[in-house]
C-alpha positions as CSV (number, residue, x, y, z in Angstrom):
1,M,-11.8,-7.3,12.7
2,V,-9.1,-4.7,12.9
3,P,-6.9,-4.3,9.8
4,R,-3.1,-4.4,10.3
5,D,-2.0,-4.1,6.7
6,V,-3.8,-2.7,3.6
7,E,-2.4,-2.9,0.1
8,F,-3.5,-0.7,-2.8
9,F,-2.8,-1.4,-6.5
10,Q,-3.2,1.3,-9.1
11,G,-2.9,0.0,-12.6
12,D,-1.7,2.0,-15.6
13,A,-2.4,1.5,-19.3
14,E,1.4,1.9,-19.9
15,R,2.2,-0.7,-17.3
16,R,3.6,1.8,-14.8
17,H,1.6,0.3,-12.0
18,Q,1.9,1.4,-8.4
19,R,1.6,-0.8,-5.3
20,L,1.4,0.8,-1.9
21,L,1.3,-0.9,1.5
22,Y,-0.1,0.8,4.6
23,R,0.9,-0.9,7.8
24,R,-0.4,-0.2,11.3
25,V,2.3,0.7,13.8
26,G,0.9,1.5,17.2
27,L,-1.7,4.2,16.5
28,D,-0.1,5.4,13.2
29,W,-0.1,4.1,9.6
30,V,3.2,3.7,7.8
31,R,3.2,3.8,4.0
32,E,5.7,1.6,2.0
33,R,6.0,1.6,-1.7
34,L,6.2,-2.0,-3.0
35,W,6.5,-1.1,-6.7
36,P,8.1,0.7,-8.6
């Protein structure tokens, strides 16, 4: 298996969660913020 996308979720007690998506583009990884 070779990952193409990886999503990270970081919860916060004050509901200021962060969601980040790392997507494979060629040999590089591109980060995209999904929330906020």
